[in-house]
C-alpha positions in Angstrom: 137.4 73.1 90.6 135.0 72.4 87.5 134.6 75.7 85.1 132.5 75.9 81.9 134.4 78.0 79.5 134.1 79.3 75.9 137.7 79.6 74.5 136.8 81.6 71.3 133.8 83.7 69.7 131.6 81.1 68.1 133.3 78.1 69.8 131.6 75.2 72.1 131.2 75.1 75.7 134.4 73.4 77.3 134.0 71.5 80.8 137.7 72.2 82.0 139.5 71.9 85.4 140.8 75.1 86.7 142.5 76.2 90.0 140.4 77.9 92.6 141.2 81.7 92.3 142.1 83.7 95.1 140.2 86.8 95.8 142.2 90.2 95.5 142.0 93.5 97.4 138.4 94.5 97.6 137.1 91.0 96.3 135.4 88.0 97.5 135.5 84.4 96.4 132.1 82.9 96.1 131.4 79.3 96.1 128.6 79.1 93.4 125.5 77.2 94.2 123.4 77.9 91.0 123.8 79.9 88.0 121.0 81.2 85.7 121.2 81.1 81.7 120.1 84.1 80.3 119.9 84.8 76.3 122.7 87.7 77.3 125.3 84.9 77.9 125.0 84.6 74.0 127.2 87.6 73.9 130.2 85.4 75.3 129.2 82.4 73.3 129.1 84.0 69.9 131.6 87.1 70.6 128.7 89.8 70.1 130.7 92.3 72.0 134.1 93.5 70.8 137.2 93.0 72.9 135.9 90.1 75.0 139.3 88.3 76.5 138.9 84.6 75.8 138.9 81.8 77.2 136.0 83.3 79.2 133.5 81.6 81.9 129.8 83.1 81.1 127.2 83.4 83.9 125.7 86.5 85.5 122.8 85.2 87.5 125.0 83.8 90.4 123.9 82.8 93.7 126.3 81.0 96.4 128.0 81.5 99.7 131.2 83.7 100.5 134.1 81.2 100.5 136.9 83.6 101.4 137.5 87.3 101.6 140.3 89.3 99.8 142.2 91.8 101.8 140.6 94.9 103.3 137.3 93.4 103.1 135.1 94.6 106.0 131.4 94.3 104.8 130.9 90.7 103.8 131.3 87.4 106.1 132.6 84.0 105.3 129.5 81.8 104.9 127.2 84.5 103.9 124.6 84.0 101.1 125.2 86.1 98.2 124.2 86.7 94.7 126.0 88.7 91.7 124.1 90.0 88.8 124.9 91.6 85.3 126.4 94.9 87.4 129.9 93.6 87.8 131.2 96.4 89.7 132.3 100.1 89.1 135.4 102.5 89.5 133.5 104.9 92.1 135.0 108.0 90.4 133.3 108.6 87.2 130.4 110.9 87.0 127.9 108.4 86.7 129.3 106.6 89.9 129.6 110.1 91.8 126.0 110.6 91.0 125.4 107.1 92.5 124.2 105.5 89.2 126.9 102.7 89.4 125.5 100.7 86.7 126.2 103.6 84.2 130.0 103.5 85.4 132.2 104.3 82.3 134.5 101.3 83.0 131.2 99.0 82.5 132.1 96.0 84.1 129.7 93.2 83.5 129.9 89.7 85.3 130.6 86.9 82.8 131.8 89.2 80.2 134.5 91.4 81.5 135.6 88.7 84.2 134.4 85.2 84.5 131.0 84.4 85.8 129.0 81.8 87.4 129.3 78.6 84.9 131.7 77.4 87.4 132.1 75.9 91.1 133.9 79.0 92.5 134.1 82.7 91.1 135.8 85.9 92.4 133.8 89.1 91.9 134.3 92.7 93.4 132.7 93.5 96.8 130.5 96.2 95.3 129.0 93.7 92.9 127.6 91.7 95.7 124.1 91.5 97.1 122.9 89.6 100.2 120.5 86.5 99.6 117.4 86.5 102.0 117.4 83.1 103.6 113.7 82.3 102.5 114.9 82.1 98.7 116.8 79.0 97.8 119.7 79.5 95.6 118.1 78.1 92.2 115.1 80.6 92.8 117.5 83.6 93.6 119.6 83.3 90.7 117.2 84.3 87.8 115.9 87.5 90.0 119.7 88.8 89.8 118.9 89.6 86.1 115.1 89.0 84.8 114.1 90.1 88.4 115.9 93.2 88.9 115.3 94.2 85.3 111.4 94.1 85.7 111.2 94.9 89.3 113.5 98.0 88.9 111.9 99.1 85.5 108.4 99.0 87.2 109.2 100.7 90.6 110.9 103.4 88.4 108.2 103.8 86.0 106.2 106.2 87.4 103.2 104.2 87.8 101.3 104.4 91.3 99.1 101.9 93.1 95.7 101.3 91.1 97.1 102.5 87.7 96.7 100.4 84.9 100.0 98.7 83.9 100.5 96.1 80.9 102.9 93.2 80.7 103.7 92.4 77.2 105.0 88.8 77.0 104.8 85.9 79.1 108.0 84.4 79.3 111.3 84.7 81.3 111.0 88.4 81.9 107.0 88.8 81.7 106.1 85.9 83.9 108.0 87.7 86.6 106.8 91.3 85.7 103.3 90.1 86.1 104.2 89.2 89.8 105.9 92.4 90.6 103.0 94.4 89.0 100.4 92.8 90.9 102.5 92.7 94.5 103.1 96.6 93.9 99.2 97.3 93.8 98.7 97.7 89.9 95.8 97.0 88.0 97.5 94.5 85.8 97.1 93.5 82.2 99.0 90.6 80.7 99.5 90.6 76.8 100.3 87.6 74.7 99.5 85.8 71.5 96.8 83.1 71.7 94.5 82.3 74.6 96.7 79.4 76.0 98.6 81.6 78.5 95.5 83.0 79.9 95.3 80.7 82.9 99.0 81.0 83.8 98.7 85.0 83.5 95.7 84.9 85.9 97.4 82.6 88.5 100.6 84.8 88.2 98.3 87.9 89.2 97.0 89.4 86.0 93.6 91.2 86.6 93.0 91.1 82.8 94.5 89.0 79.8 94.7 90.3 76.1 95.1 87.9 73.4 97.1 90.1 70.7 96.8 87.3 67.8 94.8 89.8 66.0 97.1 92.7 66.7 94.4 94.6 68.5 95.7 94.8 71.9 96.2 98.6 71.8 92.5 98.9 71.1 91.7 96.7 74.0 94.0 98.5 76.3 92.1 101.6 75.4 89.0 100.1 76.5 90.3 99.3 79.8 91.2 103.3 80.0 94.5 103.3 78.5 97.6 102.1 80.1 99.9 104.0 82.6 103.0 101.7 81.5 103.3 99.2 79.1 106.5 96.9 79.9 107.6 95.5 76.7 109.5 92.2 77.7 109.0 90.3 74.4 111.6 91.0 71.4 109.4 91.9 68.5 109.8 95.3 67.3 106.7 95.2 65.3 104.7 94.0 68.2 106.1 96.8 70.8 105.5 99.6 68.2 101.8 98.3 67.8 101.3 98.8 71.6 102.2 102.6 71.7 98.4 103.0 70.9 97.3 101.5 73.9 98.9 104.1 76.2 96.7 106.6 78.2 97.4 110.2 79.0 101.2 110.6 80.2 101.5 107.1 79.6 105.2 105.3 78.9 106.3 102.4 77.0 108.9 100.9 78.5 111.3 98.6 76.9 113.1 95.8 78.7 113.4 93.3 75.9 115.7 94.4 73.1 114.5 93.6 69.6 116.8 93.5 66.7 115.0 95.9 64.7 114.2 99.6 65.1 110.6 100.6 66.6 108.2 102.8 64.7 106.1 105.0 66.9 103.8 107.8 65.8 105.1 111.1 67.0 101.9 112.3 66.8 100.3 110.0 69.2 103.1 110.7 71.8 102.5 114.7 71.4 98.8 114.8 71.9 98.9 112.6 75.0 102.3 113.6 76.3 103.5 110.1 76.1 107.0 108.8 76.2 109.0 105.6 75.0 111.8 104.8 77.3 114.4 101.8 77.9 115.5 100.5 81.3 118.9 99.2 82.1 119.0 96.6 85.1 120.5 98.2 88.1 123.4 97.7 90.5 123.9 95.7 93.3 121.6 97.5 95.8 118.7 97.2 93.3 119.5 93.6 93.2 119.3 93.5 97.1 116.0 95.2 96.9 114.9 93.0 94.3 115.7 89.9 96.4 114.2 91.3 99.4 110.9 92.0 97.7 110.4 88.9 96.3 110.9 87.2 99.6 108.6 89.6 101.2 106.0 88.8 98.6 106.2 85.1 97.6 107.5 85.9 94.5 109.5 83.3 92.5 110.6 82.3 89.0 109.4 79.4 87.2 112.8 77.5 86.4 114.1 74.4 84.6 117.4 73.2 86.5 120.4 71.4 85.0 123.6 70.0 86.4 126.7 72.1 85.3 127.7 69.1 82.8 124.6 69.6 81.0 125.5 72.9 80.2 125.1 72.6 76.5 121.4 71.3 76.5 120.5 73.7 79.1 122.0 76.6 76.8 120.1 75.2 73.9 116.8 74.9 75.9 117.0 78.4 76.9 118.0 79.6 73.2 115.2 77.8 71.5 112.7 79.7 73.7 111.5 75.9 75.0 112.3 76.7 78.6 109.5 77.6 81.0 110.7 80.2 81.8 114.2 80.3 83.1 117.2 77.9 82.8 119.4 77.5 86.0 122.5 75.5 86.3 122.3 73.7 89.7 126.2 73.5 90.9 125.8 72.3 94.5 
């Protein structure tokens, strides 16, 4: 089979021939049809986590079909359409696993990081990391939903916001353009926040009821004019811009961060105290959360905006994503 590997931290992508792997006990072999390229793939490309074993095949937005089952596998079927996201499996024995929070497992398996991911024609994954894909979603659409999709959908549904509440989505990019759609279909009063006026038509088309141009840094004031946000979902990676939004929260409002800025946030403790507000992060989810995301997307007609490339154009595709020129997700179309 054809695979794209990185042989060392900071090394180039290498297109190589590898034998098709065999699934072991509790594993499945997936014939990969599409794999999204995510900014987190730079972790492998640049060696940003310690202890990554090289060579390594990146990719944690995997959509395809089950080609073969390993021994003692009774849940999945050959030919079934499935996906694998960031959650790469768990031990089932640690305290987080025993409490049902499998994505906090202490073994911390991550697809495409702790084992080879989806930048290849076939991959092996633990059966607990796999989620079924509805037939109404094609594989190119489904792949980004297994990372950007689950991150925004799962964060919003656990945010505490109720139908009719004011929910703001900061950033209209790979995460934000999905966050707007999920928020609208969840029954929230949706505010999209970005810099400039050029994205306002798209934001409204995606489902935003209101649009705030934050070029002047007054988004918090505009949110207060609308009554104050119950939730602000921060998807862009500017610590300064995220910090400034805290003033736009209403009573018991929550600033919920899913984009990871490199710099620390600066938020007034007095403001949080006076209105019982909070700042929180959200960690993606496990395979059942992926399944819920895919099903909700199929039910509601939600789909990512993607640019697709063949596997042998992986370098071009990766640079398109890293340069923020993509609109809005980049997907390797392998079949």
